Backbone as CSV, one residue per row, in Angstrom:
resi,resn,N_x,N_y,N_z,CA_x,CA_y,CA_z,C_x,C_y,C_z
1,MET,-0.017,2.688,2.784,0.973,3.751,2.718,2.343,3.164,2.387
2,PRO,3.148,3.906,1.614,4.509,3.432,1.341,5.349,3.435,2.610
3,ARG,6.367,2.601,2.623,7.313,2.518,3.744,6.597,2.233,5.069
4,SER,5.539,1.413,5.009,4.708,1.192,6.197,4.500,-0.275,6.537
5,GLY,5.274,-1.158,5.949,5.210,-2.554,6.355,4.298,-3.443,5.542
6,SER,3.875,-2.991,4.351,3.016,-3.857,3.534,3.774,-5.100,3.073
7,THR,5.062,-4.949,2.755,5.869,-6.112,2.374,6.027,-7.064,3.555
8,LEU,6.215,-6.497,4.736,6.303,-7.322,5.944,5.012,-8.106,6.145
9,LEU,3.873,-7.417,6.058,2.594,-8.089,6.263,2.369,-9.183,5.220
10,GLN,2.698,-8.897,3.953,2.539,-9.906,2.913,3.349,-11.164,3.227
11,ASN,4.533,-10.964,3.747,5.379,-12.119,4.020,4.958,-12.871,5.275
12,ILE,4.387,-12.177,6.241,3.804,-12.898,7.378,2.674,-13.780,6.882
13,LEU,1.758,-13.183,6.117,0.636,-13.955,5.580,1.118,-15.074,4.666
14,GLY,2.164,-14.800,3.910,2.698,-15.794,2.990,3.329,-16.985,3.680
15,ASN,3.585,-16.874,4.990,4.090,-18.014,5.749,2.974,-18.966,6.182
16,HIS,1.737,-18.563,5.928,0.580,-19.438,6.150,0.525,-20.442,4.994
17,PRO,0.408,-21.730,5.262,0.457,-22.728,4.185,-0.690,-22.630,3.175
18,ASP,-1.801,-21.965,3.553,-2.950,-21.849,2.646,-3.009,-20.519,1.906
19,PHE,-2.022,-19.620,2.179,-2.042,-18.283,1.583,-0.990,-18.130,0.492
20,TYR,-1.397,-17.550,-0.635,-0.427,-16.998,-1.579,-0.466,-15.485,-1.408
21,ALA,0.660,-14.895,-1.034,0.759,-13.444,-0.864,1.641,-12.892,-1.983
22,SER,1.087,-11.985,-2.763,1.808,-11.491,-3.940,2.816,-10.405,-3.563
23,PRO,3.836,-10.207,-4.382,4.604,-8.955,-4.315,3.709,-7.838,-4.866
24,THR,4.245,-6.637,-5.030,3.458,-5.559,-5.630,2.925,-6.036,-6.974
25,SER,1.606,-5.997,-7.125,0.940,-6.703,-8.219,0.480,-5.763,-9.324
26,GLY,0.464,-6.287,-10.551,-0.063,-5.538,-11.687,-1.443,-5.994,-12.105
27,LEU,-2.093,-6.837,-11.277,-3.401,-7.370,-11.629,-4.429,-6.270,-11.855
28,PHE,-4.475,-5.288,-10.964,-5.463,-4.218,-11.138,-5.230,-3.470,-12.449
29,ASP,-3.978,-3.250,-12.810,-3.680,-2.537,-14.054,-4.237,-3.282,-15.263
30,ILE,-4.164,-4.616,-15.226,-4.710,-5.416,-16.318,-6.225,-5.236,-16.402
31,ILE,-6.883,-5.342,-15.244,-8.342,-5.195,-15.211,-8.749,-3.784,-15.605
32,ASN,-7.993,-2.798,-15.138,-8.325,-1.407,-15.433,-8.145,-1.088,-16.918
33,SER,-7.173,-1.739,-17.565,-7.004,-1.564,-19.009,-8.222,-2.094,-19.751
34,GLY,-8.759,-3.217,-19.261,-9.982,-3.749,-19.839,-11.155,-2.792,-19.649
35,LYS,-11.171,-2.124,-18.517,-12.223,-1.139,-18.239,-12.186,0.010,-19.250
36,GLU,-10.981,0.423,-19.627,-10.842,1.499,-20.607,-11.396,1.069,-21.964
37,VAL,-11.065,-0.147,-22.386,-11.563,-0.658,-23.670,-13.083,-0.787,-23.632
38,TYR,-13.589,-1.352,-22.541,-15.033,-1.520,-22.374,-15.758,-0.173,-22.455
39,THR,-15.149,0.864,-21.908,-15.772,2.190,-21.873,-15.704,2.902,-23.222
40,LYS,-14.579,2.731,-23.947,-14.332,3.541,-25.140,-14.605,2.837,-26.464
41,SER,-14.570,1.532,-26.496,-14.633,0.820,-27.761,-15.992,0.979,-28.460
42,PRO,-16.007,1.433,-29.713,-17.264,1.507,-30.460,-17.871,0.129,-30.689
43,LEU,-17.050,-0.910,-30.706,-17.564,-2.270,-30.877,-18.400,-2.696,-29.674
44,ILE,-17.982,-2.256,-28.498,-18.746,-2.530,-27.281,-19.999,-1.656,-27.233
45,LYS,-19.826,-0.378,-27.554,-20.942,0.575,-27.501,-22.060,0.195,-28.462
46,ALA,-21.714,-0.464,-29.557,-22.714,-0.817,-30.570,-23.621,-1.960,-30.126
47,GLN,-23.289,-2.627,-29.034,-24.070,-3.769,-28.569,-24.978,-3.364,-27.404
48,ASP,-25.793,-4.308,-26.957,-26.741,-4.053,-25.876,-25.998,-3.639,-24.600
49,GLU,-26.346,-2.471,-24.075,-25.599,-1.881,-22.955,-25.643,-2.757,-21.710
50,LYS,-26.815,-3.239,-21.337,-26.936,-4.052,-20.134,-26.186,-5.366,-20.278
51,GLN,-26.275,-5.942,-21.442,-25.581,-7.200,-21.686,-24.065,-7.027,-21.621
52,MET,-23.585,-5.923,-22.207,-22.151,-5.661,-22.198,-21.633,-5.391,-20.787
53,LYS,-22.411,-4.684,-19.996,-22.007,-4.426,-18.606,-21.879,-5.741,-17.848
54,LYS,-22.878,-6.598,-17.978,-22.827,-7.894,-17.310,-21.639,-8.704,-17.798
55,ALA,-21.393,-8.672,-19.122,-20.282,-9.430,-19.695,-18.942,-8.918,-19.181
56,PHE,-18.788,-7.582,-19.105,-17.515,-7.019,-18.656,-17.243,-7.346,-17.191
57,LEU,-18.247,-7.197,-16.337,-18.048,-7.476,-14.914,-17.764,-8.961,-14.685
58,THR,-18.382,-9.826,-15.486,-18.089,-11.255,-15.394,-16.658,-11.526,-15.863
59,PHE,-16.237,-10.822,-16.909,-14.863,-10.904,-17.402,-13.873,-10.516,-16.298
60,CYS,-14.171,-9.442,-15.575,-13.294,-8.997,-14.480,-13.205,-10.052,-13.394
61,ARG,-14.354,-10.593,-13.009,-14.389,-11.586,-11.935,-13.549,-12.818,-12.292
62,TYR,-13.790,-13.363,-13.475,-13.095,-14.585,-13.838,-11.675,-14.310,-14.347
63,GLY,-11.447,-13.072,-14.794,-10.077,-12.689,-15.123,-9.208,-12.660,-13.885
64,LEU,-9.757,-12.109,-12.790,-9.052,-12.090,-11.512,-8.766,-13.512,-11.045
65,GLN,-9.788,-14.353,-11.127,-9.634,-15.741,-10.686,-8.625,-16.490,-11.556
66,GLY,-8.744,-16.312,-12.884,-7.856,-17.005,-13.801,-6.414,-16.567,-13.670
67,TYR,-6.205,-15.292,-13.385,-4.854,-14.763,-13.214,-4.112,-15.555,-12.143
68,TYR,-4.780,-15.767,-11.016,-4.100,-16.458,-9.918,-4.129,-17.970,-10.048
69,GLU,-5.053,-18.509,-10.829,-4.988,-19.941,-11.112,-3.746,-20.270,-11.937
70,GLY,-3.247,-19.271,-12.664,-2.010,-19.449,-13.413,-0.765,-19.306,-12.568
71,ILE,-0.928,-18.895,-11.302,0.214,-18.651,-10.420,0.276,-19.644,-9.271
72,THR,-0.884,-19.941,-8.674,-0.879,-20.748,-7.455,-2.121,-21.622,-7.365
73,ASP,-1.998,-22.693,-6.612,-3.165,-23.530,-6.320,-3.564,-23.414,-4.851
74,LYS,-3.031,-22.417,-4.160,-3.368,-22.232,-2.751,-4.795,-21.711,-2.595
75,LYS,-5.352,-21.950,-1.434,-6.768,-21.669,-1.181,-7.088,-20.187,-1.162
76,TYR,-6.172,-19.375,-0.599,-6.415,-17.942,-0.445,-5.312,-17.133,-1.130
77,VAL,-5.690,-15.991,-1.666,-4.731,-15.089,-2.303,-4.863,-13.705,-1.683
78,ILE,-3.725,-13.102,-1.349,-3.669,-11.708,-0.912,-2.928,-10.936,-2.001
79,ASP,-3.651,-10.093,-2.746,-3.066,-9.335,-3.857,-2.684,-7.946,-3.368
80,LYS,-1.408,-7.602,-3.510,-0.898,-6.329,-2.990,-0.895,-5.252,-4.068
81,SER,-1.712,-4.224,-3.869,-1.746,-3.079,-4.778,-2.414,-1.911,-4.078
82,ARG,-1.838,-0.706,-4.234,-2.463,0.482,-3.652,-3.753,0.864,-4.370
83,SER,-3.949,0.340,-5.562,-5.084,0.756,-6.378,-6.420,0.232,-5.865
84,TRP,-6.427,-0.889,-5.141,-7.705,-1.434,-4.688,-8.428,-0.481,-3.754
85,MET,-7.676,0.212,-2.898,-8.287,1.048,-1.865,-9.231,2.096,-2.438
86,ILE,-8.796,2.805,-3.477,-9.601,3.874,-4.054,-10.635,3.319,-5.019
87,ASN,-10.527,2.036,-5.344,-11.436,1.411,-6.312,-12.290,0.313,-5.678
88,VAL,-12.559,0.467,-4.382,-13.376,-0.526,-3.690,-14.747,-0.650,-4.343
89,GLY,-15.335,0.470,-4.760,-16.645,0.432,-5.399,-16.630,-0.393,-6.675
90,PHE,-15.614,-0.196,-7.501,-15.449,-0.968,-8.737,-15.221,-2.444,-8.414
91,LEU,-14.360,-2.716,-7.453,-14.078,-4.092,-7.058,-15.352,-4.802,-6.614
92,GLU,-16.162,-4.117,-5.820,-17.386,-4.733,-5.295,-18.398,-5.032,-6.405
93,SER,-18.307,-4.293,-7.519,-19.264,-4.504,-8.608,-19.110,-5.876,-9.264
94,PHE,-17.928,-6.472,-9.149,-17.736,-7.806,-9.717,-17.215,-8.823,-8.710
95,TYR,-16.874,-8.360,-7.501,-16.361,-9.252,-6.467,-17.037,-8.859,-5.151
96,PRO,-18.228,-9.411,-4.859,-19.015,-8.983,-3.694,-18.273,-9.166,-2.372
97,ASN,-18.523,-8.246,-1.452,-17.960,-8.304,-0.097,-16.437,-8.436,-0.081
98,PRO,-15.743,-7.529,-0.762,-14.278,-7.629,-0.810,-13.638,-7.365,0.550
99,LYS,-12.497,-7.964,0.750,-11.705,-7.736,1.963,-10.472,-6.929,1.573
100,VAL,-10.360,-5.718,2.100,-9.250,-4.832,1.760,-8.520,-4.433,3.042
101,ILE,-7.219,-4.650,3.058,-6.388,-4.317,4.220,-5.442,-3.186,3.825
102,CYS,-5.350,-2.183,4.658,-4.466,-1.040,4.395,-3.538,-0.837,5.587
103,VAL,-2.231,-0.908,5.328,-1.237,-0.683,6.380,-0.878,0.803,6.412
104,VAL,-0.929,1.387,7.596,-0.576,2.797,7.772,0.539,2.917,8.816
105,ARG,1.138,4.099,8.831,2.244,4.351,9.754,2.271,5.843,10.055
106,ASP,2.825,6.211,11.199,3.009,7.630,11.496,3.674,8.289,10.286
107,LEU,3.026,9.323,9.755,3.479,9.933,8.508,4.897,10.481,8.615
108,ARG,5.283,10.906,9.802,6.642,11.415,9.997,7.667,10.296,9.829
109,ASP,7.295,9.083,10.214,8.208,7.951,10.043,8.217,7.449,8.606
110,VAL,7.091,7.609,7.905,7.069,7.302,6.473,8.086,8.179,5.745
111,VAL,8.030,9.479,6.036,8.942,10.435,5.404,10.386,10.163,5.832
112,THR,10.579,9.816,7.092,11.919,9.501,7.584,12.533,8.346,6.803
113,SER,11.725,7.328,6.533,12.214,6.184,5.763,12.615,6.607,4.353
114,MET,11.831,7.510,3.757,12.179,8.042,2.438,13.511,8.795,2.496
115,GLU,13.658,9.626,3.506,14.875,10.430,3.644,16.102,9.548,3.844
116,LYS,15.961,8.485,4.617,17.080,7.571,4.844,17.506,6.901,3.548
117,ASN,16.530,6.508,2.731,16.873,5.906,1.444,17.488,6.924,0.490
118,TYR,17.013,8.162,0.569,17.599,9.240,-0.246,19.085,9.400,0.075
119,ARG,19.418,9.410,1.351,20.807,9.586,1.767,21.658,8.352,1.433
120,LYS,21.037,7.189,1.496,21.744,5.939,1.240,22.165,5.818,-0.226
121,HIS,21.397,6.464,-1.114,21.646,6.324,-2.549,21.922,7.681,-3.190
122,SER,22.859,8.406,-2.641,23.158,9.746,-3.140,23.742,9.731,-4.548
123,ASP,24.196,8.548,-5.009,24.777,8.446,-6.349,23.705,8.335,-7.434
124,LYS,22.462,8.116,-7.046,21.390,7.889,-8.009,20.617,9.173,-8.274
125,TRP,20.276,9.377,-9.566,19.484,10.549,-9.951,18.011,10.292,-9.669
126,ASP,17.306,11.305,-9.204,15.844,11.276,-9.164,15.354,12.718,-9.268
127,ILE,14.079,12.926,-9.101,13.492,14.249,-9.315,14.109,15.311,-8.416
128,THR,14.595,14.902,-7.240,15.185,15.879,-6.330,16.448,16.511,-6.905
129,ASN,17.099,15.819,-7.849,18.292,16.396,-8.457,17.982,17.674,-9.228
130,ASP,16.781,17.755,-9.801,16.378,18.981,-10.489,16.319,20.147,-9.520
131,TYR,15.822,19.874,-8.324,15.763,20.914,-7.295,17.178,21.332,-6.901
132,GLU,18.038,20.337,-6.756,19.399,20.636,-6.319,20.120,21.538,-7.319
133,GLN,19.925,21.273,-8.596,20.595,22.055,-9.622,20.103,23.501,-9.647
134,ASN,18.843,23.685,-9.318,18.256,25.017,-9.420,18.460,25.881,-8.184
135,LYS,18.313,25.289,-7.000,18.366,26.146,-5.822,18.998,25.481,-4.596
136,GLY,19.402,24.225,-4.732,19.900,23.537,-3.551,18.720,23.120,-2.708
137,ILE,18.665,21.863,-2.355,17.463,21.353,-1.680,17.739,21.051,-0.216
138,SER,16.804,21.439,0.626,16.881,21.148,2.052,15.962,19.973,2.357
139,ILE,16.059,19.471,3.579,15.155,18.398,3.988,13.707,18.841,3.836
140,SER,13.401,20.048,4.282,12.017,20.524,4.226,11.515,20.614,2.792
141,GLU,12.395,20.987,1.849,11.990,21.059,0.438,11.741,19.664,-0.128
142,ARG,12.561,18.700,0.275,12.340,17.322,-0.166,11.015,16.801,0.372
143,VAL,10.777,17.073,1.645,9.535,16.607,2.263,8.325,17.222,1.577
144,ASP,8.388,18.527,1.314,7.283,19.194,0.611,7.039,18.543,-0.744
145,MET,8.122,18.199,-1.430,8.001,17.579,-2.743,7.357,16.191,-2.633
146,TRP,7.821,15.377,-1.668,7.261,14.038,-1.507,5.787,14.067,-1.140
147,LEU,5.372,15.114,-0.419,3.994,15.172,0.060,3.052,15.918,-0.890
148,GLU,3.582,16.457,-1.986,2.700,17.102,-2.960,1.697,16.089,-3.481
149,THR,0.469,16.540,-3.690,-0.663,15.657,-3.961,-0.416,14.643,-5.060
150,LYS,0.191,15.056,-6.166,0.329,14.164,-7.310,1.630,13.370,-7.317
151,ASN,2.482,13.605,-6.345,3.789,12.940,-6.366,3.739,11.572,-5.694
152,LYS,4.370,10.608,-6.344,4.444,9.257,-5.803,5.735,9.082,-5.027
153,PRO,5.773,8.220,-4.015,4.638,7.405,-3.623,3.783,7.988,-2.501
154,ILE,4.260,9.051,-1.800,3.540,9.467,-0.593,2.344,10.365,-0.898
155,GLY,2.582,11.480,-1.593,1.508,12.447,-1.815,0.331,11.850,-2.541
156,ASP,0.611,11.091,-3.578,-0.452,10.451,-4.354,-1.234,9.469,-3.492
157,THR,-0.537,8.697,-2.679,-1.200,7.721,-1.818,-2.028,8.403,-0.737
158,LEU,-1.488,9.464,-0.158,-2.244,10.230,0.840,-3.552,10.753,0.252
159,ASN,-3.460,11.277,-0.959,-4.636,11.810,-1.627,-5.670,10.726,-1.889
160,ARG,-5.220,9.558,-2.332,-6.125,8.425,-2.579,-6.774,7.964,-1.278
161,LEU,-5.969,7.917,-0.224,-6.487,7.492,1.074,-7.562,8.461,1.578
162,LYS,-7.284,9.740,1.464,-8.254,10.746,1.910,-9.554,10.638,1.123
163,GLU,-9.443,10.448,-0.187,-10.628,10.308,-1.038,-11.405,9.040,-0.682
164,ALA,-10.698,7.952,-0.418,-11.367,6.703,-0.038,-12.164,6.881,1.247
165,LEU,-11.586,7.588,2.207,-12.289,7.838,3.468,-13.479,8.760,3.257
166,ASN,-13.302,9.791,2.432,-14.399,10.720,2.150,-15.574,10.018,1.480
167,ARG,-15.273,8.998,0.696,-16.325,8.270,-0.018,-16.911,7.125,0.804
168,GLY,-16.452,6.984,2.035,-17.016,5.976,2.926,-16.430,4.589,2.771
169,PHE,-15.350,4.462,2.015,-14.753,3.145,1.815,-14.077,2.623,3.084
170,GLY,-13.851,3.514,4.045,-13.244,3.087,5.298,-14.057,2.018,6.006
171,ASP,-15.359,1.943,5.698,-16.219,0.918,6.296,-15.859,-0.475,5.788
172,TYR,-15.239,-0.559,4.622,-14.857,-1.839,4.033,-13.442,-2.251,4.420
173,ILE,-12.628,-1.285,4.770,-11.190,-1.496,4.866,-10.759,-1.777,6.307
174,LEU,-9.884,-2.750,6.474,-9.252,-2.966,7.773,-7.921,-2.229,7.769
175,PHE,-7.783,-1.252,8.657,-6.530,-0.503,8.771,-5.645,-1.148,9.827
176,VAL,-4.405,-1.396,9.453,-3.427,-2.001,10.350,-2.293,-1.009,10.546
177,LYS,-2.047,-0.638,11.781,-0.959,0.292,12.072,0.357,-0.480,12.160
178,PHE,1.326,-0.009,11.407,2.643,-0.644,11.368,3.222,-0.776,12.779
179,GLU,3.057,0.271,13.577,3.603,0.267,14.936,3.010,-0.876,15.767
180,ASN,1.695,-1.095,15.634,1.039,-2.168,16.383,1.457,-3.549,15.874
181,LEU,1.654,-3.652,14.560,2.081,-4.923,13.980,3.445,-5.334,14.508
182,CYS,4.338,-4.350,14.661,5.689,-4.649,15.163,5.691,-4.875,16.675
183,LYS,4.842,-4.149,17.389,4.823,-4.240,18.855,4.138,-5.507,19.330
184,ASN,3.028,-5.850,18.704,2.268,-7.024,19.127,1.741,-7.755,17.895
185,PRO,2.637,-8.441,17.173,2.232,-9.053,15.902,1.116,-10.087,16.046
186,LYS,1.130,-10.859,17.113,0.084,-11.871,17.281,-1.288,-11.234,17.388
187,LYS,-1.407,-10.178,18.159,-2.693,-9.488,18.329,-3.184,-8.931,16.996
188,GLU,-2.285,-8.312,16.226,-2.685,-7.731,14.947,-3.045,-8.811,13.927
189,MET,-2.308,-9.907,13.937,-2.622,-10.978,12.995,-3.930,-11.667,13.366
190,MET,-4.260,-11.707,14.625,-5.563,-12.242,15.041,-6.682,-11.325,14.550
191,ARG,-6.459,-10.015,14.603,-7.430,-9.058,14.054,-7.635,-9.299,12.560
192,ILE,-6.526,-9.490,11.867,-6.590,-9.695,10.417,-7.326,-10.985,10.074
193,HIS,-7.022,-12.045,10.775,-7.711,-13.313,10.522,-9.194,-13.210,10.842
194,ASN,-9.521,-12.492,11.887,-10.929,-12.291,12.229,-11.655,-11.531,11.124
195,TYR,-10.992,-10.510,10.590,-11.559,-9.723,9.485,-11.727,-10.581,8.223
196,LEU,-10.737,-11.426,7.948,-10.790,-12.289,6.770,-11.734,-13.480,6.961
197,GLU,-12.149,-13.691,8.215,-13.019,-14.822,8.558,-12.345,-16.154,8.240
198,ILE,-11.066,-16.212,8.609,-10.253,-17.408,8.417,-9.603,-17.750,9.760
199,PRO,-9.650,-19.008,10.203,-9.077,-19.369,11.497,-7.626,-18.918,11.627
200,TYR,-7.245,-18.520,12.835,-5.902,-18.022,13.096,-4.859,-19.116,12.894
201,TYR,-3.698,-18.695,12.425,-2.569,-19.600,12.215,-1.444,-19.183,13.161
202,ASP,-0.729,-20.152,13.703,0.328,-19.859,14.671,1.627,-19.502,13.946
203,TYR,1.794,-18.229,13.632,2.982,-17.753,12.926,4.190,-17.744,13.861
204,ASP,5.359,-17.947,13.308,6.610,-17.829,14.057,7.185,-16.444,13.780
205,PHE,6.916,-15.504,14.657,7.310,-14.110,14.431,8.802,-13.869,14.624
206,ASN,9.523,-14.873,15.070,10.978,-14.775,15.179,11.687,-15.363,13.969
207,ASN,10.909,-15.904,13.046,11.514,-16.554,11.884,10.558,-16.491,10.694
208,ILE,10.306,-15.262,10.209,9.429,-15.073,9.062,10.251,-15.241,7.780
209,GLU,9.909,-16.250,7.006,10.610,-16.490,5.742,10.100,-15.529,4.675
210,GLN,11.007,-14.905,3.932,10.593,-14.021,2.836,10.132,-14.871,1.657
211,VAL,8.852,-14.687,1.289,8.286,-15.476,0.197,7.913,-14.606,-1.007
212,THR,7.967,-13.290,-0.856,7.723,-12.396,-1.991,9.062,-11.865,-2.494
213,PHE,9.175,-11.746,-3.804,10.439,-11.294,-4.385,10.156,-10.246,-5.456
214,GLU,10.856,-9.115,-5.357,10.721,-8.031,-6.323,12.104,-7.505,-6.668
215,ASP,12.323,-7.190,-7.918,13.579,-6.604,-8.357,13.487,-5.101,-8.124
216,ASP,14.140,-4.618,-7.074,13.976,-3.227,-6.662,14.564,-2.216,-7.634
217,LYS,15.334,-2.664,-8.622,15.843,-1.705,-9.599,14.697,-1.098,-10.407
218,PHE,13.550,-1.784,-10.447,12.399,-1.259,-11.167,11.571,-0.297,-10.303
219,HIS,11.869,-0.261,-9.013,11.153,0.630,-8.099,11.951,1.894,-7.773
220,GLY,13.196,1.956,-8.201,14.008,3.123,-7.886,14.604,3.035,-6.500
221,LYS,15.301,4.092,-6.103,16.050,4.025,-4.845,15.162,4.078,-3.599
222,TYR,13.877,4.393,-3.780,12.978,4.394,-2.628,12.278,3.053,-2.447
223,GLY,12.514,2.147,-3.373,11.936,0.818,-3.257,12.852,-0.084,-2.456
224,ASP,12.322,-0.702,-1.438,13.107,-1.603,-0.604,12.151,-2.680,-0.119
225,HIS,12.172,-3.840,-0.766,11.172,-4.868,-0.497,11.790,-6.122,0.105
226,LYS,12.764,-5.901,0.978,13.374,-7.014,1.698,13.025,-6.875,3.174
227,ILE,12.760,-7.982,3.808,12.381,-7.954,5.218,13.422,-8.685,6.070
228,LYS,13.403,-8.389,7.359,14.197,-9.142,8.315,13.322,-10.254,8.896
229,PRO,13.921,-11.387,9.231,13.107,-12.530,9.668,12.424,-12.347,11.012
230,GLN,12.983,-11.499,11.863,12.419,-11.316,13.203,11.657,-9.999,13.267
231,ILE,10.441,-10.045,13.802,9.621,-8.841,13.931,9.896,-8.207,15.289
232,ILE,10.390,-6.983,15.271,10.686,-6.275,16.515,10.086,-4.875,16.453
233,GLU,9.831,-4.312,17.621,9.261,-2.978,17.696,10.247,-1.954,17.137
234,GLN,9.739,-1.024,16.342,10.579,-0.022,15.689,10.512,1.310,16.442
235,GLU,11.658,1.839,16.813,11.712,3.138,17.480,11.741,4.248,16.441
236,SER,10.942,5.288,16.658,10.892,6.395,15.707,12.232,7.131,15.649
237,GLN,12.662,7.431,14.429,13.883,8.218,14.217,13.573,9.564,13.578
238,ALA,12.287,9.923,13.573,11.857,11.117,12.855,12.540,12.387,13.367
239,LEU,12.574,12.569,14.667,13.189,13.782,15.218,14.679,13.839,14.880
240,LYS,15.348,12.700,14.984,16.777,12.650,14.712,17.082,12.946,13.247
241,ILE,16.283,12.403,12.328,16.548,12.519,10.893,15.977,13.807,10.305
242,LEU,14.770,14.157,10.722,14.077,15.294,10.101,14.184,16.590,10.895
243,GLY,14.264,16.495,12.212,14.282,17.685,13.051,12.873,18.102,13.477
244,HIS,12.804,18.937,14.516,11.514,19.337,15.095,10.649,20.100,14.103
245,LYS,11.229,21.030,13.383,10.438,21.900,12.501,9.749,21.090,11.400
246,VAL,10.474,20.204,10.761,9.890,19.398,9.685,8.820,18.459,10.240
247,CYS,9.099,17.842,11.399,8.103,16.962,12.021,6.824,17.736,12.344
248,TYR,6.993,18.941,12.873,5.829,19.765,13.198,5.042,20.108,11.935
249,ASP,5.739,20.467,10.885,5.051,20.841,9.636,4.289,19.661,9.040
250,ILE,4.880,18.471,9.092,4.190,17.283,8.576,2.893,17.058,9.343
251,TYR,2.983,17.182,10.661,1.785,17.012,11.484,0.764,18.108,11.201
252,ASN,1.204,19.331,11.200,0.299,20.467,11.068,-0.406,20.490,9.708
253,ASN,0.274,20.040,8.679,-0.303,20.077,7.331,-1.145,18.842,6.993
254,ASN,-1.129,17.862,7.880,-1.867,16.615,7.614,-2.607,16.142,8.866
255,LYS,-3.248,17.077,9.548,-3.900,16.753,10.817,-4.986,15.703,10.654
256,TRP,-5.676,15.701,9.507,-6.743,14.706,9.291,-6.196,13.285,9.411
257,TYR,-4.991,13.063,8.899,-4.381,11.740,8.926,-4.062,11.326,10.361
258,PHE,-3.421,12.234,11.085,-3.023,11.940,12.461,-4.239,11.737,13.358
259,LYS,-5.287,12.507,13.098,-6.508,12.382,13.898,-7.232,11.080,13.594
260,TYR,-7.384,10.759,12.300,-8.144,9.575,11.922,-7.480,8.300,12.440
261,PHE,-6.149,8.255,12.362,-5.443,7.039,12.761,-4.874,7.132,14.182
262,ASN,-5.258,8.195,14.884,-4.942,8.331,16.306,-3.440,8.329,16.584
263,TYR,-2.718,9.171,15.848,-1.303,9.375,16.123,-1.127,10.661,16.923
264,GLU,-0.213,10.652,17.857,0.024,11.813,18.720,0.687,12.930,17.940
265,SER,0.498,14.168,18.429,1.088,15.324,17.769,2.604,15.369,17.945
266,GLY,3.091,14.860,19.064,4.538,14.866,19.309,5.114,13.464,19.207
267,ILE,6.394,13.384,18.916,7.084,12.077,18.843,7.949,11.899,20.076
């Protein structure tokens, strides 16, 4: 989920001497572009179907490996992309037994983080400006817009997450709650290492060095990929920023999310 600590988690893992943790990655987009050519190209279609399928999946496997051999010589790589979650089936077809980690957060706090960035960058144009010009936008209208199914980053991600769970991909995925990561980072990192089947490393949670770097001008005003070195528990500001009515509506309209990840109805 956006605004849920994926950058924080990447940088914790990136402090492990054997891990390369990527910033938001375009690796899946490269592989997916190859998938389009493989599917549509008459040159591919004209050849033996079984042979071409085997060749393409082998291309994906070694393309993934080669991509990171050009970046790092570290033993393990954690590639950050929202696209893997909904494409676990495709990933498994060329990379058996994949390990996929998904960071989630109380949806009301996800929206709160978006709203705070919206207010912080009032000088910048985005889609909400169209609403403002036409009818004047309220917090509830902004929230509705962010949560619409096709809108990025929240609505689109929520929809992908729901589809992944409906298709049973949740059995492959380790879900990490942002709140638990901040409250008890050692316990959560031990869970992650156990899932990855890699011995635990003694992280310094009071001094996490930022090892991933992204130019946030390419992510817009809602992109914020800088972390603080010390991991501390985060207090919810949803009621203060959004108000009771908006918080209630977020919960009421997305009960499946709150139920699946065991978030309380009230803040």
